[in-house]
N, C-alpha and C positions, 0 to 999 in steps of 0.2 A: 462519031465522037460528039458528046454533048457540048453545046456552047456554054460559055461561062455564065451567061445570064440565066440559063435554064436550070443551073444547079442551085438548089437551095435546100439546106437541111430542114427537116420537119415540114416539107412542102405539102400543101393541100390538106387531104383528109387527116393525115397523122397529126399535123399541127393543130387542126381544129379539135381533134379528139383529146390531145394533151391539154389544150387550153380549156376545153369544156370540162374535163375531169377536175382540173385545178380549181375552177370557179363554180363547180356544181353545188347544188344544195344538198347532195347526199352527204351523210356522215360517213366518213371513211374510217374503218377500223376502230370504231368506238367500243372500247371494252367496258365502259361504265354503263350502268343501267340508265334509264331515261332520266334526263335532268329536267327539273320543273321549269316552267316558263318564268316563275319568280326568280329562280336562281340565275337564269339567263339574263333577265333584265337588270338585276342587281349586280351581276358580275361582269357586265360588258366593259365598264371602265377598267377594272382590274385585268380583264382578259386582254385589253389593248396594251396595258403595261407589260404583259407577258412577252411581247415581241419587241420590247425596247431594251437594248443592252443595259445591264446592271439593274434596271428597274424590274426585270423579270423575276428577280428574287423576292419582291414584295408579295405577289400573289402566291408564289411557291411556298414561302415560309408561313403564310397564313394557313395554308393547308386545305385539305379536302373538306374538313368539317365546316370551315368558314363559307366557302362557295365552291361547289364542285365544278361548275362551268369554268370559272377563272383558273382553278387548279389544273384542270385538264389542259388548258391552253398554256399555263405556266410551265408544265412539264416539257412541252415542246419548245417553249421559249428558252428554258435553261439549256436544252441540247443545242439550240442555235447559238446561244451565248458561248458555250464551251467551244463550238466550232470556230466562232469569231476569235476567241482567245488564242486558240491553236494557230489560226491564220496569221494573227498579228505577231505572235512569237516567232513563227517560221519566217515571216517577212523580215522581222528585225534580225534574225539569225543570218539570212542571206545578205542583208545590207551590210552587216558587220563583216561577214566573210568576204564580200566584194571589196569593201574598204581595205581590209587587211591584205588581200591579194594585190590591190592597186599599190599599197605602200611597199610590199615586197618587190613588185615589178619596178617601181621607181628606184628603190635601193639597188636592185640588180643593174639597172641602167647606169646609175651613178658609179657603181663598182666597175662596170665595163669601161666607162670613160676614164676612170682612174687607172685602168690597166691591171686590175686585181681580180683574182678568183674569189668567189664567195658562196657559202652554202646558206640557204635560207633556213632559219631556225625551224625545227620540228619536221620539215619535209626535205631538207637538203640531202639526206642520205637515201631517200627513196629511189632516185634514179639508179644508184649503184646496186641496191638490193634487187631491183627489177631488171637490171642489166639493159637499161635503155640507152 
C-alpha cells in the first residue's frame, strides 16, 4: 500500500511534460498564417489585455485587420471570459440556493417548536409524490 507522502498527482515525468508543454516556445494549434514580427511587437500590449476580464473585448473588437497577433490572443481571452462569467453565475446560483435552503430549514424548525406541520413552498409535495 503506498504511503500518503508517496502519492502525488502528476508526479515526476508527467508533471514536467505538462509544465514544459504549457510554457514551451512551440506554437500550438495555430491556424493563422505566419504573423509578422512587427505585428507581434505592436500587438503585445493588446494581447496582454486579451487575458484580462472585460478588457479582452478591446483587442477582440478591433479585429484581425488591426493586429492579427492581438486578435488571436483575444479570441482565447473571450473564451476564458465566458467561462469566468458562467462560473460566477453558477456560484451566485448556489449561494442563493443555499441561502433559501437555510431559510426553509429555519422556518421548519420554528414550525416544529410551535407544534405545527408545514409544507415548504414549491417542494413540500415532492416527498408525497416520491413516496418517501
